[in-house]
C-alpha positions as a Markdown table, in Angstrom:
| # | Residue | x | y | z |
|---|---|---|---|---|
| 1 | Unk | -57.0 | -48.3 | 38.1 |
| 2 | Unk | -54.3 | -45.8 | 36.8 |
| 3 | Unk | -51.2 | -45.8 | 39.1 |
| 4 | Unk | -49.1 | -43.4 | 37.5 |
| 5 | Unk | -46.2 | -43.3 | 34.9 |
| 6 | Unk | -44.6 | -46.3 | 33.5 |
| 7 | Unk | -43.3 | -48.8 | 36.1 |
| 8 | Unk | -46.0 | -47.7 | 38.7 |
| 9 | Unk | -48.0 | -50.8 | 37.9 |
| 10 | Unk | -44.9 | -53.0 | 38.6 |
| 11 | Unk | -44.3 | -51.2 | 41.8 |
| 12 | Unk | -47.9 | -51.7 | 42.7 |
| 13 | Unk | -47.6 | -55.4 | 42.1 |
| 14 | Unk | -44.6 | -55.4 | 44.4 |
| 15 | Unk | -46.5 | -53.6 | 47.2 |
| 16 | Unk | -49.3 | -56.3 | 46.8 |
| 17 | Unk | -46.9 | -59.2 | 47.0 |
| 18 | Unk | -45.4 | -57.7 | 50.0 |
| 19 | Unk | -48.5 | -57.5 | 51.9 |
| 20 | Unk | -49.6 | -60.8 | 50.8 |
| 21 | Unk | -46.3 | -62.5 | 51.9 |
| 22 | Unk | -46.9 | -60.6 | 55.3 |
| 23 | Unk | -50.3 | -62.2 | 55.6 |
| 24 | Unk | -49.0 | -65.7 | 54.8 |
| 25 | Unk | -46.2 | -65.2 | 57.2 |
| 26 | Unk | -48.6 | -64.2 | 60.0 |
| 27 | Unk | -50.8 | -67.0 | 59.3 |
| 28 | Unk | -48.2 | -69.5 | 59.3 |
| 29 | Unk | -46.7 | -68.4 | 62.8 |
| 30 | Unk | -50.2 | -68.4 | 64.2 |
| 31 | Unk | -50.9 | -72.0 | 63.1 |
| 32 | Unk | -47.6 | -73.1 | 64.2 |
| 33 | Unk | -48.0 | -71.5 | 67.7 |
| 34 | Unk | -51.5 | -73.0 | 67.7 |
| 35 | Unk | -50.3 | -76.5 | 67.1 |
| 36 | Unk | -47.6 | -76.0 | 69.9 |
| 37 | Unk | -50.4 | -75.1 | 72.0 |
| 38 | Unk | -52.5 | -78.1 | 71.2 |
| 39 | Unk | -55.0 | -76.5 | 69.2 |
| 40 | Unk | -56.7 | -78.6 | 66.5 |
| 41 | Unk | -55.6 | -77.0 | 63.3 |
| 42 | Unk | -58.8 | -77.2 | 61.0 |
| 43 | Unk | -60.6 | -75.9 | 63.9 |
| 44 | Unk | -58.4 | -73.0 | 64.5 |
| 45 | Unk | -58.4 | -72.0 | 60.9 |
| 46 | Unk | -62.2 | -72.1 | 61.0 |
| 47 | Unk | -62.2 | -69.6 | 64.1 |
| 48 | Unk | -59.5 | -67.5 | 62.3 |
| 49 | Unk | -61.6 | -67.3 | 59.3 |
| 50 | Unk | -64.6 | -66.1 | 61.3 |
| 51 | Unk | -62.5 | -63.2 | 63.1 |
| 52 | Unk | -61.3 | -59.9 | 62.7 |
| 53 | Unk | -57.8 | -61.4 | 61.3 |
| 54 | Unk | -59.6 | -63.0 | 58.4 |
| 55 | Unk | -58.1 | -62.8 | 55.0 |
| 56 | Unk | -58.2 | -64.3 | 51.6 |
| 57 | Unk | -54.9 | -65.9 | 52.4 |
| 58 | Unk | -56.4 | -67.9 | 55.1 |
| 59 | Unk | -59.3 | -69.1 | 52.9 |
| 60 | Unk | -56.9 | -69.8 | 49.9 |
| 61 | Unk | -53.7 | -70.9 | 51.7 |
| 62 | Unk | -54.6 | -71.9 | 55.1 |
| 63 | Unk | -55.9 | -75.4 | 54.1 |
| 64 | Unk | -52.7 | -76.0 | 52.0 |
| 65 | Unk | -50.5 | -75.3 | 55.0 |
| 66 | Unk | -52.7 | -77.6 | 57.2 |
| 67 | Unk | -52.7 | -80.4 | 54.7 |
| 68 | Unk | -49.0 | -80.0 | 53.5 |
| 69 | Unk | -50.5 | -79.5 | 50.0 |
| 70 | Unk | -47.7 | -77.6 | 48.2 |
| 71 | Unk | -48.8 | -78.1 | 44.6 |
| 72 | Unk | -47.8 | -75.2 | 42.6 |
| 73 | Unk | -50.0 | -72.1 | 42.6 |
| 74 | Unk | -47.0 | -69.6 | 43.2 |
| 75 | Unk | -43.4 | -71.0 | 43.6 |
| 76 | Unk | -40.9 | -70.3 | 46.2 |
| 77 | Unk | -38.3 | -69.5 | 43.8 |
| 78 | Unk | -40.5 | -66.8 | 42.1 |
| 79 | Unk | -41.5 | -65.4 | 45.7 |
| 80 | Unk | -37.9 | -65.2 | 46.4 |
| 81 | Unk | -37.1 | -63.1 | 43.4 |
| 82 | Unk | -40.2 | -60.8 | 44.2 |
| 83 | Unk | -38.7 | -60.3 | 47.7 |
| 84 | Unk | -35.3 | -59.4 | 46.4 |
| 85 | Unk | -36.9 | -56.9 | 44.4 |
| 86 | Unk | -39.1 | -55.5 | 47.2 |
| 87 | Unk | -36.0 | -55.3 | 49.4 |
| 88 | Unk | -33.9 | -53.5 | 46.7 |
| 89 | Unk | -36.9 | -50.7 | 46.2 |
| 90 | Unk | -37.0 | -50.4 | 50.0 |
| 91 | Unk | -33.4 | -49.7 | 50.0 |
| 92 | Unk | -33.6 | -47.3 | 47.0 |
| 93 | Unk | -36.6 | -45.4 | 48.6 |
| 94 | Unk | -35.3 | -45.5 | 52.1 |
| 95 | Unk | -38.3 | -47.3 | 53.4 |
| 96 | Unk | -38.0 | -50.1 | 56.2 |
| 97 | Unk | -38.8 | -53.6 | 55.0 |
| 98 | Unk | -39.0 | -55.5 | 58.5 |
| 99 | Unk | -41.5 | -58.2 | 57.3 |
| 100 | Unk | -40.1 | -58.6 | 54.0 |
| 101 | Unk | -36.8 | -59.5 | 55.3 |
| 102 | Unk | -38.1 | -61.9 | 57.7 |
| 103 | Unk | -40.0 | -63.9 | 54.9 |
| 104 | Unk | -37.1 | -63.5 | 52.7 |
| 105 | Unk | -35.1 | -65.7 | 55.2 |
| 106 | Unk | -38.0 | -68.1 | 55.4 |
| 107 | Unk | -38.1 | -68.4 | 51.5 |
| 108 | Unk | -34.6 | -68.8 | 51.3 |
| 109 | Unk | -34.3 | -71.7 | 53.7 |
| 110 | Unk | -37.3 | -73.2 | 51.9 |
| 111 | Unk | -35.5 | -72.9 | 48.8 |
| 112 | Unk | -32.2 | -74.5 | 50.2 |
| 113 | Unk | -34.1 | -77.3 | 51.8 |
| 114 | Unk | -35.6 | -78.3 | 48.4 |
| 115 | Unk | -39.0 | -76.6 | 48.3 |
| 116 | Unk | -38.0 | -74.1 | 45.4 |
| 117 | Unk | -40.5 | -75.6 | 42.9 |
| 118 | Unk | -43.3 | -76.1 | 45.5 |
| 119 | Unk | -46.1 | -73.6 | 46.4 |
| 120 | Unk | -45.0 | -70.4 | 48.2 |
| 121 | Unk | -46.7 | -71.4 | 51.4 |
| 122 | Unk | -44.2 | -74.4 | 51.7 |
| 123 | Unk | -42.1 | -72.1 | 53.8 |
| 124 | Unk | -44.5 | -73.1 | 56.6 |
| 125 | Unk | -42.6 | -76.4 | 57.0 |
| 126 | Unk | -39.5 | -74.2 | 57.8 |
| 127 | Unk | -41.5 | -72.7 | 60.6 |
| 128 | Unk | -42.6 | -75.9 | 61.8 |
| 129 | Unk | -39.1 | -77.3 | 62.0 |
| 130 | Unk | -37.8 | -74.4 | 63.8 |
| 131 | Unk | -40.6 | -74.8 | 66.3 |
| 132 | Unk | -39.7 | -78.5 | 66.9 |
| 133 | Unk | -42.5 | -80.0 | 64.8 |
| 134 | Unk | -42.0 | -82.6 | 62.1 |
| 135 | Unk | -42.1 | -81.6 | 58.4 |
| 136 | Unk | -45.6 | -82.6 | 57.2 |
| 137 | Unk | -44.6 | -83.2 | 53.7 |
| 138 | Unk | -41.6 | -85.4 | 54.6 |
| 139 | Unk | -43.7 | -87.3 | 56.8 |
| 140 | Unk | -46.1 | -87.9 | 54.0 |
| 141 | Unk | -43.3 | -89.0 | 51.8 |
| 142 | Unk | -41.8 | -91.5 | 54.4 |
| 143 | Unk | -45.6 | -92.8 | 55.1 |
| 144 | Unk | -45.4 | -94.4 | 51.4 |
| 145 | Unk | -42.5 | -96.6 | 52.3 |
| 146 | Unk | -42.9 | -96.7 | 56.1 |
| 147 | Unk | -45.4 | -98.3 | 58.3 |
| 148 | Unk | -46.6 | -97.1 | 61.9 |
| 149 | Unk | -45.9 | -99.2 | 64.7 |
| 150 | Unk | -47.5 | -98.3 | 68.1 |
| 151 | Unk | -46.0 | -99.5 | 71.4 |
| 152 | Unk | -48.1 | -101.8 | 73.6 |
| 153 | Unk | -49.4 | -99.9 | 76.9 |
| 154 | Unk | -47.3 | -100.7 | 79.8 |
| 155 | Unk | -44.3 | -102.0 | 77.9 |
| 156 | Unk | -40.8 | -100.0 | 78.5 |
| 157 | Unk | -39.2 | -100.1 | 75.1 |
| 158 | Unk | -36.6 | -97.5 | 76.1 |
| 159 | Unk | -33.6 | -100.1 | 76.2 |
| 160 | Unk | -34.5 | -101.1 | 72.7 |
| 161 | Unk | -34.9 | -97.6 | 71.4 |
| 162 | Unk | -31.5 | -96.4 | 72.6 |
| 163 | Unk | -30.1 | -98.9 | 70.1 |
| 164 | Unk | -32.3 | -98.2 | 67.1 |
| 165 | Unk | -31.2 | -97.9 | 63.4 |
| 166 | Unk | -30.9 | -94.7 | 61.5 |
| 167 | Unk | -33.8 | -96.0 | 59.2 |
| 168 | Unk | -36.3 | -95.8 | 62.2 |
| 169 | Unk | -38.0 | -92.7 | 62.7 |
| 170 | Unk | -39.9 | -91.4 | 65.8 |
| 171 | Unk | -43.3 | -89.5 | 65.3 |
| 172 | Unk | -44.8 | -88.3 | 68.5 |
| 173 | Unk | -44.5 | -91.8 | 70.3 |
| 174 | Unk | -45.2 | -93.5 | 67.0 |
| 175 | Unk | -42.3 | -95.6 | 65.2 |
| 176 | Unk | -42.1 | -95.5 | 61.5 |
| 177 | Unk | -40.3 | -98.9 | 60.3 |
| 178 | Unk | -39.4 | -99.7 | 56.7 |
| 179 | Unk | -42.2 | -101.5 | 55.2 |
| 180 | Unk | -40.0 | -104.2 | 53.8 |
| 181 | Unk | -38.6 | -104.9 | 57.3 |
| 182 | Unk | -42.0 | -105.4 | 59.1 |
| 183 | Unk | -43.9 | -108.6 | 58.5 |
| 184 | Unk | -47.6 | -108.9 | 59.2 |
| 185 | Unk | -48.1 | -109.8 | 62.7 |
| 186 | Unk | -44.7 | -108.2 | 64.1 |
| 187 | Unk | -45.0 | -106.1 | 67.2 |
| 188 | Unk | -42.8 | -103.0 | 67.5 |
| 189 | Unk | -40.6 | -104.7 | 70.2 |
| 190 | Unk | -39.8 | -107.6 | 68.0 |
| 191 | Unk | -39.0 | -105.1 | 65.1 |
| 192 | Unk | -36.7 | -103.0 | 67.5 |
| 193 | Unk | -35.1 | -106.2 | 68.9 |
| 194 | Unk | -34.5 | -107.8 | 65.5 |
């Protein structure tokens, strides 16, 4: 395509990146809302891909969001730089940049939270956190050194839970305990009491 004089190609690429970022933000918001509504994420993504809202973003990045696979394809730090350029162009040209401003804040929060080298869609974790959902990537990291312990039905563990240590984490009613502190055959009640 011929887009015009020198610099037009770079401006075209910024416009493409702006629309791509908007697609990713909309997908992330939709997936978080669906998660909060109790919709199974993989099924939701399949429905979205078969709907009028379908996009290449859903096909390429939807599974990465759902599976917390933030291996590099693009990086938060690069997207943050691009968004600053977009905002600058918008200011120079007097063009509103509403979505770009919102996604820039998500990218900045992801950058500050340590996702700068991760794939661009790792900002999804920021939206999950804002919605009160656990960070999937953090939980995956913890699961390497922690083990899940489920309470037995009918047991009230609230007195034990009130005194839990900082190295114990609660994830939707499942307690994560350091592997080195749990012996085979231990129950959640015995570990919390110990």
